[in-house]
VOBAPA-37129 format. One record per residue: residue number from 1; residue in one letter; x, y, z of N, C-alpha, C in turn. Coordinates in pm, whole numbers, plus 50000, padded with zeros to 5 digits. Example, Ala and Ser with C-alpha at 12.3 -4.5 7.8 and 13.67 -1.06 7.14 Angstrom:
BEGIN
nr,rest,n.X,n.Y,n.Z,ca.X,ca.Y,ca.Z,c.X,c.Y,c.Z
1,a,51319,49431,50780,51230,49550,50780,51320,49670,50780
2,s,51285,49775,50708,51367,49894,50714,51290,50003,50787
This chain:
BEGIN
nr,rest,n.X,n.Y,n.Z,ca.X,ca.Y,ca.Z,c.X,c.Y,c.Z
1,x,24927,90881,23887,24768,90922,23903,24744,91054,23954
2,x,24599,91059,23986,24521,91160,24006,24516,91125,24142
3,x,24484,91254,24205,24521,91314,24386,24358,91327,24443
4,x,24350,91271,24522,24244,91316,24587,24270,91380,24732
5,x,24247,91506,24756,24287,91582,24835,24201,91643,24928
6,x,24199,91601,25049,24073,91604,25155,24094,91746,25216
7,x,24027,91832,25348,24063,91898,25413,24172,91908,25501
8,x,24188,91812,25564,24322,91770,25628,24424,91812,25562
9,x,24429,91705,25427,24557,91749,25377,24572,91904,25355
10,x,24451,91971,25275,24488,92073,25254,24511,92181,25359
11,x,24487,92137,25473,24515,92209,25625,24625,92204,25628
12,x,24708,92070,25633,24844,92092,25663,24941,92135,25542
13,x,24912,92102,25443,24977,92187,25379,25006,92311,25305
14,x,24860,92386,25326,24835,92537,25267,24878,92605,25364
15,x,24955,92730,25396,24964,92791,25490,24900,92974,25419
16,x,24852,93067,25507,24823,93187,25448,24930,93249,25358
17,x,25078,93264,25409,25171,93316,25355,25183,93254,25187
18,x,25142,93155,25144,25134,93095,25076,25017,93133,24925
19,x,24879,93096,25017,24796,93140,24950,24809,93334,24921
20,x,24832,93405,24975,24854,93516,24942,24955,93519,24832
21,x,25065,93502,24858,25114,93528,24767,25077,93446,24595
22,x,25039,93303,24613,24982,93275,24457,24887,93386,24438
23,x,24815,93420,24483,24671,93544,24436,24724,93622,24374
24,x,24839,93697,24509,24853,93823,24426,24917,93804,24289
25,x,25005,93684,24263,25075,93693,24151,24952,93642,24048
26,x,24846,93599,24057,24735,93521,23933,24689,93754,23906
27,x,24701,93781,24000,24580,93901,23973,24714,93978,23929
28,x,24833,93972,23940,24945,94052,23837,24971,93948,23704
29,x,24888,93856,23692,24900,93779,23575,24770,93800,23456
30,x,24690,93834,23603,24585,93892,23508,24572,94027,23438
31,x,24675,94097,23470,24699,94226,23427,24758,94246,23264
32,x,24865,94136,23285,24920,94103,23152,24879,93965,23039
33,x,24698,93953,23113,24658,93826,23015,24684,93685,23020
34,x,24829,93667,23096,24830,93550,23089,24765,93444,23173
35,x,24607,93472,23248,24515,93445,23334,24408,93416,23271
36,x,24327,93347,23207,24194,93410,23171,24061,93336,23357
37,x,23986,93413,23303,23870,93337,23416,23781,93379,23320
38,x,23669,93335,23427,23499,93390,23421,23429,93435,23563
39,x,23337,93474,23557,23260,93559,23639,23186,93361,23697
40,x,23153,93372,23863,23077,93256,23888,22948,93251,23838
41,x,22895,93142,23802,22772,93149,23769,22694,93022,23844
42,x,22557,93038,23893,22508,92948,23964,22358,92951,23878
43,x,22314,92824,23917,22190,92773,23851,22097,92729,23997
44,x,21964,92802,23994,21876,92738,24089,21800,92673,24062
45,x,21710,92552,24150,21597,92495,24088,21526,92471,24205
46,x,21389,92557,24256,21309,92499,24388,21329,92344,24421
47,x,21345,92315,24539,21370,92183,24604,21173,92107,24566
48,x,21117,92239,24573,20969,92155,24645,20975,92178,24764
49,x,21042,92212,24870,21033,92225,24994,20999,92397,25010
50,x,20899,92425,25079,20869,92576,25123,21046,92621,25190
51,x,21056,92752,25104,21191,92818,25174,21315,92750,25109
52,x,21313,92689,25050,21456,92579,25054,21464,92593,24905
53,x,21597,92618,24803,21623,92561,24664,21749,92494,24660
54,x,21794,92445,24517,21900,92381,24528,21986,92511,24421
55,x,22094,92499,24487,22193,92558,24375,22317,92488,24328
56,x,22355,92514,24238,22458,92435,24126,22572,92581,24114
57,x,22658,92587,24144,22787,92670,24163,22863,92680,24148
58,x,22942,92696,24027,23099,92700,23908,23136,92829,23910
59,x,23267,92846,23917,23378,92961,23860,23486,92875,23806
60,x,23571,92937,23701,23696,92832,23649,23754,92954,23608
61,x,23905,92898,23580,23986,93009,23512,24148,92923,23529
62,x,24257,92949,23460,24395,92874,23397,24451,92996,23366
63,x,24598,92944,23339,24724,93054,23320,24761,92963,23230
64,x,24866,93079,23136,24959,92998,23040,25038,92912,23096
65,x,25068,92757,23018,25157,92747,23060,25137,92640,23198
66,x,25027,92674,23265,25015,92632,23397,24892,92502,23453
67,x,24777,92571,23514,24719,92498,23564,24559,92546,23526
68,x,24473,92453,23482,24318,92489,23466,24232,92414,23649
69,x,24160,92501,23700,24074,92447,23744,23886,92501,23767
70,x,23830,92424,23773,23679,92448,23819,23655,92406,23964
71,x,23619,92513,24037,23558,92485,24149,23388,92468,24124
72,x,23305,92378,24219,23208,92342,24220,23133,92285,24331
73,x,23006,92350,24341,22949,92357,24463,22783,92306,24441
74,x,22762,92205,24532,22625,92142,24511,22543,92193,24672
75,x,22454,92306,24701,22359,92367,24780,22239,92343,24805
76,x,22216,92289,24901,22064,92381,24961,22051,92497,25029
77,x,21987,92577,24962,22013,92729,25007,21883,92740,25121
78,x,21892,92815,25209,21756,92877,25290,21813,92997,25402
79,x,21720,93076,25448,21731,93197,25550,21682,93131,25685
80,x,21788,93200,25762,21702,93183,25916,21717,93286,25980
81,x,21619,93346,26118,21650,93432,26150,21700,93408,26320
82,x,21869,93416,26368,21846,93430,26537,21910,93541,26615
83,x,21882,93537,26694,21911,93628,26745,21951,93771,26706
84,x,21836,93800,26607,21790,93912,26529,21860,93949,26413
85,x,21914,93848,26421,22043,93836,26249,21954,93711,26105
86,x,21975,93760,25974,21906,93689,25893,22027,93670,25841
87,x,22028,93525,25843,22139,93509,25792,22097,93343,25697
88,x,22184,93327,25565,22190,93252,25455,22280,93147,25491
89,x,22207,92970,25469,22249,92887,25549,22259,92796,25405
90,x,22331,92679,25392,22360,92568,25303,22425,92465,25380
91,x,22344,92383,25291,22422,92192,25372,22410,92145,25176
92,x,22466,92051,25203,22434,91902,25137,22385,91804,25186
93,x,22252,91732,25169,22190,91616,25208,22145,91673,25359
94,x,22218,91739,25437,22172,91764,25569,22264,91848,25600
95,x,22186,91928,25706,22291,92035,25787,22398,91954,25860
96,x,22461,92062,25778,22614,92051,25870,22707,91972,25815
97,x,22689,91930,25655,22735,91848,25489,22716,91938,25444
98,x,22878,91955,25362,22857,92033,25252,22942,91977,25133
99,x,22920,92043,25042,23010,91901,24879,23079,92078,24843
100,x,23183,92037,24811,23236,92174,24689,23358,92068,24674
101,x,23386,92078,24537,23530,92030,24502,23597,92106,24406
102,x,23714,92120,24390,23799,92182,24273,23891,92082,24216
103,x,23813,92083,24093,23923,92014,23992,24007,92044,23917
104,x,24150,92003,23938,24277,92051,23907,24292,91957,23786
105,x,24337,92065,23676,24411,91980,23520,24507,92059,23457
106,x,24586,91985,23421,24697,92052,23339,24642,92095,23184
107,x,24691,92221,23163,24673,92281,23072,24806,92236,22946
108,x,24879,92170,22995,24973,92128,22882,24960,92016,22822
109,x,24881,91907,22883,24832,91806,22806,24672,91730,22818
110,x,24643,91877,22954,24501,91817,22956,24440,91714,23052
111,x,24539,91647,23127,24541,91553,23226,24512,91616,23364
112,x,24374,91537,23448,24300,91569,23568,24418,91503,23618
113,x,24415,91613,23702,24584,91634,23822,24508,91585,23942
114,x,24396,91666,24001,24349,91613,24133,24220,91704,24169
115,x,24150,91606,24246,23996,91624,24330,24028,91697,24463
116,x,24028,91832,24489,24019,91899,24595,23900,91922,24691
117,x,23916,91867,24835,23799,91933,24904,23797,92079,24902
118,x,23694,92192,24928,23725,92359,24861,23703,92405,25028
119,x,23678,92334,25133,23673,92384,25247,23732,92496,25296
120,x,23879,92432,25288,24001,92499,25365,24037,92601,25285
121,x,24049,92591,25115,24076,92666,25022,23962,92772,25024
122,x,23843,92741,25006,23740,92819,25052,23756,93002,25130
123,x,23829,92942,25273,23849,93001,25347,23927,93068,25390
124,x,24074,93033,25345,24207,93087,25285,24213,93140,25170
125,x,24130,93130,25069,24111,93252,24929,24075,93378,24975
126,x,23990,93364,25077,23849,93473,25135,23984,93582,25209
127,x,24002,93487,25240,24129,93592,25386,24207,93635,25320
128,x,24263,93580,25233,24385,93653,25143,24364,93754,25067
129,x,24253,93749,25015,24178,93848,24900,24172,94013,25024
130,x,24111,93955,25135,24123,94082,25222,24245,94113,25280
131,x,24346,94030,25286,24508,94051,25336,24548,94179,25238
132,x,24524,94106,25077,24643,94190,24993,24521,94341,24980
133,x,24410,94348,25040,24367,94461,25033,24395,94572,25142
134,x,24450,94502,25271,24508,94594,25381,24629,94591,25361
135,x,24708,94535,25259,24846,94551,25228,24888,94679,25170
136,x,24778,94682,25054,24748,94766,24966,24734,94934,25003
137,x,24596,94939,25087,24519,95056,25100,24521,95095,25275
138,x,24540,95004,25351,24500,95024,25526,24686,95116,25541
139,x,24675,95197,25635,24752,95223,25651,24852,95160,25710
140,x,24988,95215,25670,25115,95095,25745,25130,95112,25855
141,x,25076,95136,25978,25108,95125,26095,24958,95107,26171
142,x,24852,95024,26053,24760,94975,26118,24764,94896,26188
143,x,24727,94888,26345,24728,94824,26465,24604,94776,26501
144,x,24475,94833,26526,24387,94755,26569,24285,94738,26491
145,x,24194,94631,26486,24118,94579,26428,23937,94547,26452
146,x,23866,94602,26403,23719,94603,26463,23623,94471,26361
147,x,23611,94432,26411,23556,94254,26336,23452,94228,26382
148,x,23320,94195,26245,23195,94149,26266,23191,94035,26233
149,x,23166,93912,26346,23164,93790,26285,23261,93701,26350
150,x,23273,93580,26386,23407,93480,26477,23385,93374,26436
151,x,23364,93337,26294,23351,93205,26238,23481,93190,26158
152,x,23484,93088,26070,23584,93022,25976,23671,93157,25923
153,x,23571,93239,25811,23620,93377,25744,23694,93485,25856
154,x,23648,93485,25999,23725,93572,26094,23824,93514,26115
155,x,23904,93386,26145,24004,93353,26142,24089,93339,26050
156,x,24085,93362,25916,24119,93347,25829,24154,93477,25800
157,x,24094,93577,25796,24115,93719,25815,24259,93775,25888
158,x,24215,93737,25982,24270,93775,26117,24444,93699,26118
159,x,24434,93562,26056,24555,93544,25969,24627,93572,25888
160,x,24575,93633,25730,24575,93733,25698,24621,93874,25752
161,x,24559,93948,25825,24565,94083,25865,24726,94105,25956
162,x,24750,93970,26016,24836,93984,26104,25010,93955,25966
163,x,24971,93922,25856,25071,93917,25808,25104,94043,25713
164,x,25046,94173,25735,25099,94269,25660,25076,94384,25756
165,x,25014,94322,25862,25022,94504,25928,25041,94427,26104
166,x,25125,94558,26158,25151,94482,26296,25012,94481,26391
167,x,24918,94434,26352,24841,94388,26438,24821,94387,26592
168,x,24776,94479,26677,24805,94485,26846,24714,94444,26876
169,x,24565,94481,26849,24438,94447,26935,24373,94415,26816
170,x,24225,94358,26863,24106,94265,26801,23975,94336,26915
171,x,23877,94413,26822,23724,94440,26883,23664,94376,26829
172,x,23596,94263,26876,23503,94158,26850,23386,94150,26866
173,x,23287,94113,26759,23135,94095,26783,23083,94002,26715
174,x,22993,93918,26788,22888,93818,26679,22744,93805,26770
175,x,22695,93738,26705,22536,93759,26804,22554,93670,26921
176,x,22639,93519,26888,22643,93420,26993,22718,93481,27106
177,x,22704,93491,27219,22804,93497,27314,22927,93421,27316
178,x,22853,93313,27356,22953,93192,27349,23060,93211,27261
179,x,23018,93209,27131,23094,93190,26954,23184,93314,27011
180,x,23153,93449,27026,23235,93565,27052,23363,93544,27139
181,x,23258,93478,27274,23437,93465,27339,23531,93371,27310
182,x,23455,93259,27264,23587,93147,27213,23689,93211,27110
183,x,23591,93309,27044,23684,93342,26952,23811,93453,27033
184,x,23766,93540,27085,23831,93640,27149,23945,93560,27203
185,x,23936,93412,27269,24037,93385,27370,24157,93295,27238
186,x,24067,93270,27170,24153,93161,27031,24257,93329,27000
187,x,24214,93411,26968,24305,93525,26891,24397,93530,27032
188,x,24323,93576,27149,24472,93597,27237,24555,93504,27226
189,x,24527,93373,27242,24641,93310,27270,24710,93286,27118
190,x,24672,93274,27011,24705,93258,26894,24821,93350,26807
191,x,24779,93473,26899,24883,93601,26808,24898,93684,26954
192,x,24898,93673,27058,24951,93752,27172,24896,93881,27189
193,x,24746,93880,27107,24698,94024,27099,24633,94082,27191
194,x,24607,94194,27284,24487,94217,27327,24337,94217,27260
195,x,24253,94197,27338,24116,94131,27265,23968,94183,27318
196,x,23933,94272,27292,23792,94325,27389,23681,94234,27273
197,x,23629,94162,27345,23518,94094,27327,23422,94213,27335
198,x,23301,94211,27235,23231,94343,27244,23091,94270,27261
199,x,22986,94329,27305,22823,94285,27348,22751,94362,27299
200,x,22768,94513,27207,22722,94543,27100,22742,94551,26988
201,x,22733,94572,26875,22814,94562,26685,22874,94723,26697
202,x,22827,94800,26742,22860,94974,26727,22999,94994,26841
203,x,23060,94897,26936,23146,94886,27001,23303,94819,26913
204,x,23270,94809,26834,23363,94794,26750,23456,94835,26691
205,x,23382,94949,26646,23451,95085,26603,23545,95185,26622
206,x,23522,95172,26720,23591,95277,26818,23748,95259,26839
207,x,23862,95374,26731,23949,95330,26725,23990,95193,26596
208,x,23903,95190,26550,23939,95057,26450,24007,95136,26337
209,x,24123,95064,26282,24220,95097,26154,24208,95032,26036
210,x,24105,94871,26085,24060,94813,25975,23945,94777,26053
211,x,23843,94783,25967,23708,94727,25989,23666,94600,25893
212,x,23615,94492,25968,23572,94388,25875,23486,94327,25917
213,x,23384,94304,25802,23272,94240,25791,23261,94086,25764
214,x,23262,93981,25878,23280,93849,25808,23187,93780,25868
215,x,23074,93774,25808,22911,93708,25830,22886,93633,25738
216,x,22767,93570,25793,22656,93407,25629,22528,93575,25658
217,x,22525,93705,25683,22426,93756,25693,22368,93803,25539
218,x,22238,93753,25564,22171,93778,25402,22170,93945,25418
219,x,22220,94042,25522,22149,94209,25513,22268,94238,25529
220,x,22299,94379,25485,22469,94439,25524,22428,94476,25673
221,x,22559,94413,25760,22623,94488,25878,22659,94608,25946
222,x,22725,94598,25844,22823,94742,25910,22744,94840,25865
223,x,22788,94950,26004,22701,95039,26031,22808,95155,25985
224,x,22810,95265,25896,22913,95339,25818,22881,95476,25892
225,x,22793,95481,25968,22764,95624,26061,22919,95617,26182
226,x,22931,95489,26211,23078,95475,26314,23164,95452,26286
227,x,23206,95400,26146,23335,95398,26073,23439,95565,26120
228,x,23510,95503,26124,23597,95646,26184,23727,95680,26085
229,x,23746,95822,26056,23859,95847,25989,23983,95744,25923
230,x,24023,95728,25838,24135,95668,25809,24117,95476,25837
231,x,24029,95426,25877,23989,95313,25832,24010,95273,25716
232,x,24036,95146,25691,24021,95020,25600,23901,94928,25588
233,x,23788,94900,25508,23688,94839,25505,23740,94682,25447
234,x,23634,94573,25502,23666,94464,25416,23511,94391,25435
235,x,23464,94381,25380,23319,94346,25417,23268,94166,25270
236,x,23279,94082,25384,23228,93961,25278,23145,93881,25336
237,x,23110,93776,25243,22964,93707,25268,22802,93711,25294
238,x,22751,93589,25319,22587,93593,25258,22534,93709,25161
239,x,22451,93746,25178,22363,93843,25066,22416,93977,25126
240,x,22491,94011,25242,22547,94131,25320,22648,94122,25305
241,x,22756,94090,25189,22876,94123,25160,22946,94243,25105
242,x,22806,94366,25097,22861,94427,25049,22805,94522,25163
243,x,22911,94648,25164,22889,94778,25272,22727,94792,25275
244,x,22713,94850,25357,22563,94976,25364,22587,95111,25281
245,x,22482,95174,25290,22511,95295,25183,22633,95385,25249
246,x,22571,95366,25399,22657,95493,25462,22846,95493,25459
247,x,22826,95360,25440,22970,95341,25445,23015,95379,25318
248,x,22951,95300,25206,23028,95320,25074,23008,95516,25079
249,x,22934,95570,25085,22915,95706,25123,23056,95748,25163
250,x,23111,95737,25260,23207,95745,25366,23380,95753,25289
251,x,23363,95639,25196,23473,95556,25136,23548,95694,25017
252,x,23646,95717,25010,23731,95792,24973,23828,95719,24833
253,x,23862,95590,24837,23929,95496,24747,23852,95378,24768
254,x,23848,95312,24676,23786,95194,24636,23882,95066,24554
255,x,23955,94960,24623,24043,94938,24564,23975,94789,24491
256,x,23993,94812,24330,23885,94638,24328,24012,94576,24242
257,x,24001,94458,24279,24121,94382,24237,24097,94362,24063
258,x,23959,94366,24000,24003,94329,23865,23792,94286,23834
259,x,23813,94275,23689,23678,94234,23632,23670,94118,23546
260,x,23648,93995,23564,23693,93905,23470,23653,93946,23339
261,x,23742,93940,23245,23710,93934,23105,23648,93919,23050
262,x,23571,93980,22905,23488,93947,22823,23542,93807,22740
263,x,23428,93749,22695,23419,93644,22620,23487,93715,22497
264,x,23641,93622,22448,23720,93695,22342,23623,93735,22235
265,x,23502,93609,22195,23457,93661,22056,23299,93761,22056
266,x,23294,93788,22222,23156,93817,22204,23156,93935,22334
267,x,23270,94057,22309,23290,94136,22412,23141,94218,22469
268,x,23041,94189,22385,22891,94246,22504,22858,94196,22620
269,x,22895,94069,22616,22901,93945,22717,22947,93997,22874
270,x,23053,94060,22872,23092,94090,22962,23064,94180,23088
271,x,23061,94125,23177,22948,94199,23309,23087,94209,23404
272,x,23022,94277,23513,23137,94329,23655,23068,94226,23734
273,x,22979,94197,23776,22854,94095,23815,22975,94007,23904
274,x,22922,93995,24052,22984,93863,24092,23016,93724,24088
275,x,22830,93722,24056,22778,93602,24027,22643,93601,23919
276,x,22637,93497,23841,22498,93530,23715,22410,93414,23754
277,x,22285,93395,23773,22233,93331,23773,22120,93300,23703
278,x,22117,93153,23682,22012,93071,23581,21922,92999,23682
279,x,21807,93037,23627,21697,92974,23782,21558,92898,23683
280,x,21509,92763,23720,21401,92745,23697,21294,92766,23780
281,x,21155,92813,23734,21062,92850,23778,21114,93012,23870
282,x,21180,93106,23820,21166,93212,23887,21052,93273,23976
283,x,20940,93223,23926,20814,93291,24010,20818,93273,24154
284,x,20863,93114,24182,20905,93046,24295,20984,93112,24381
285,x,21131,93113,24317,21243,93137,24352,21226,93294,24402
286,x,21187,93407,24367,21132,93529,24392,21054,93527,24522
287,x,20982,93452,24556,20895,93468,24652,20998,93414,24767
288,x,21144,93338,24766,21212,93320,24875,21290,93388,24934
289,x,21317,93501,24894,21374,93661,24962,21518,93677,24907
290,x,21575,93515,24899,21694,93522,24885,21732,93608,24770
291,x,21682,93555,24588,21733,93600,24538,21619,93704,24460
292,x,21618,93853,24571,21504,93943,24487,21506,93963,24337
293,x,21359,94032,24346,21393,94093,24144,21495,94230,24118
294,x,21561,94180,24036,21624,94291,24000,21801,94341,24088
295,x,21809,94208,24173,21906,94184,24251,22033,94162,24162
296,x,22164,94205,24142,22301,94195,24095,22359,94143,24153
297,x,22462,94081,24078,22585,94023,24216,22730,94148,24222
298,x,22677,94215,24295,22773,94343,24325,22844,94415,24221
299,x,22872,94404,24127,22984,94470,24056,23030,94562,24093
300,x,23045,94660,24006,23123,94791,24108,23089,94896,24134
301,x,23111,94888,24257,23045,94969,24380,23086,95133,24318
302,x,23197,95172,24329,23186,95282,24346,23281,95324,24257
303,x,23238,95366,24109,23320,95400,23987,23383,95554,23980
304,x,23365,95598,24054,23378,95737,24071,23512,95750,24163
305,x,23514,95632,24240,23681,95668,24336,23760,95516,24344
306,x,23727,95462,24212,23799,95321,24172,23942,95377,24176
307,x,24004,95244,24225,24175,95211,24185,24171,95061,24170
308,x,24218,95025,24038,24251,94908,24002,24375,94824,24075
309,x,24362,94698,24066,24505,94611,24118,24571,94652,23976
310,x,24543,94698,23840,24619,94693,23806,24681,94906,23756
311,x,24639,94935,23848,24671,95035,23870,24805,95073,23938
312,x,24808,94985,24038,24875,94952,24117,25044,94912,24073
313,x,24991,94795,23976,25074,94689,23930,25161,94794,23827
314,x,25115,94919,23739,25145,94953,23655,25175,95118,23709
315,x,25179,95137,23869,25223,95219,23903,25181,95345,23905
316,x,25006,95363,23804,24931,95483,23786,24872,95522,23881
317,x,24882,95444,24000,24740,95497,24078,24903,95431,24236
318,x,24892,95477,24311,24923,95439,24450,24856,95433,24581
319,x,24713,95438,24543,24635,95434,24664,24555,95551,24756
320,x,24595,95512,24866,24620,95571,25021,24698,95671,24942
321,x,24670,95805,24976,24790,95919,24971,24708,95992,25117
322,x,24672,95970,25232,24623,96045,25351,24599,95939,25448
323,x,24644,95971,25591,24583,95888,25675,24459,95855,25725
324,x,24378,96013,25692,24252,96032,25667,24152,95953,25644
325,x,24196,95901,25482,24121,95880,25378,24040,95709,25462
326,x,23960,95712,25439,23881,95601,25441,23850,95449,25289
327,x,23907,95383,25330,23938,95289,25164,23830,95155,25179
328,x,23852,95092,25119,23770,95010,25132,23826,94914,24953
329,x,23839,94786,25011,23867,94656,24907,23800,94555,24920
330,x,23782,94485,24772,23687,94424,24747,23828,94306,24641
331,x,23735,94219,24581,23812,94126,24472,23764,94139,24316
332,x,23627,94164,24306,23532,94206,24215,23482,94043,24133
333,x,23528,94014,24011,23410,93881,23984,23517,93789,23917
334,x,23639,93783,24006,23760,93716,23973,23784,93575,24059
335,x,23683,93554,24139,23657,93420,24194,23769,93281,24108
336,x,23712,93269,23949,23763,93190,23908,23882,93179,23893
337,x,23966,93274,23908,24102,93287,23897,24152,93248,23995
338,x,24057,93246,24096,24173,93205,24220,24167,93034,24295
339,x,24136,92978,24212,24135,92819,24264,24257,92747,24181
340,x,24300,92799,24063,24379,92706,23984,24521,92718,24073
341,x,24502,92847,24133,24682,92878,24141,24697,92813,24307
342,x,24612,92847,24374,24612,92802,24524,24570,92599,24466
343,x,24486,92587,24441,24502,92431,24420,24625,92389,24346
344,x,24660,92418,24262,24801,92402,24208,24895,92392,24325
345,x,24907,92485,24399,24994,92487,24505,25016,92357,24594
346,x,24851,92346,24638,24846,92215,24749,24843,92109,24627
347,x,24864,92077,24548,24891,91971,24470,25031,91929,24423
348,x,25091,92045,24414,25281,92009,24468,25302,91956,24587
349,x,25280,92049,24689,25277,92008,24796,25252,91865,24844
350,x,25187,91817,24793,25074,91707,24845,25192,91554,24736
351,x,25227,91640,24640,25286,91495,24524,25453,91550,24586
352,x,25490,91619,24667,25647,91629,24737,25650,91585,24871
353,x,25550,91535,24960,25537,91502,25094,25474,91316,25091
354,x,25395,91305,24888,25299,91172,24938,25190,91182,25030
355,x,25097,91257,25010,25024,91300,25107,24866,91315,24931
356,x,24788,91242,25020,24643,91264,24942,24593,91123,24929
357,x,24517,91062,24891,24459,90948,24794,24445,90911,24667
358,x,24552,90841,24590,24541,90835,24493,24488,90740,24396
359,x,24434,90796,24289,24329,90793,24193,24364,90749,24091
360,x,24279,90614,24008,24385,90556,23894,24342,90671,23797
361,x,24422,90754,23757,24413,90811,23634,24299,90828,23528
362,x,24321,90674,23491,24211,90600,23387,24081,90593,23415
363,x,24036,90656,23564,23915,90648,23596,23850,90758,23518
364,x,23935,90836,23517,23893,90984,23431,23924,90987,23301
365,x,23968,90909,23207,23967,90923,23103,23933,90821,23007
366,x,23928,90812,22879,23840,90705,22784,23844,90720,22669
367,x,23842,90549,22597,23913,90594,22403,23801,90580,22363
368,x,23680,90684,22399,23544,90707,22284,23583,90893,22279
369,x,23550,90929,22139,23569,91052,22135,23468,91095,22182
370,x,23459,91280,22241,23354,91277,22297,23340,91434,22232
């Protein structure tokens, strides 16, 4: 039987420790080429409604002798402004509902194993990336987190940070006062740490040894002029997922987990971009603002200061060498390599505990050669 696993079941089964373990092993296997993946690819089509576009996004990867997975998303994208922040919003059908699925397959015989809602996995895998970056690049005794954002990504990152460093204090800001206050109290209760809820974004930086920007902002939200010596930087989410120029200018060491391999037969198609977009009516889409002409999906931020995860695995670079260095970590365009491992772990646990909804596998196969 093929399993359908919803977010409630995924939340019950998947821990941050599991997620970080699986993903770190995946990154190690990428070094040995036992794993293959491709960059995220988006298809964009105007909806016909001003300021909104349809986006179909996919990313995929798999491992020798294990699992393959493709993650698929169907979104309507638009931008909005509230409390002075420009955010990139999305929905499926109507605001508040979303469509994202992970299709898990056995590479041994091609069997469809599971369809999994991607919401919980999405937060956990991005949080795990942040935690792995902190594990290898932050000060060993880093205890103070300065955070911009108070949503699901903020929760996942705090969970990951507490797994790898002795976190004692959180300084947090987000544009909506009620949200940041509620998040602050939740973190006090969850981790027993000191929490300062800030009224200004600049206040999160003082004494922060881990600085994390975790928002859906369409523009960069970090202020590099405020980042102090010795800090480690994490920045994800929205169109503002990359640090601002001032932050990048201060970074001494930049950890990039890796770059998706080029197609075996067409090495010239290899790119470091985090996403590649194909679009209908680009003249219309460019006017929306979300996909500006010439915009590329991140790529290698600081080639002159880069440390690859392969360098750490192979012992050729140990990362931070002084307490005063400012470091920054990001995944690169390896999203496709993340989902098969995490989804595979959920699937194994669901079978073990007899959770999930069973779907007849014959619904997914046919006797006509395609």
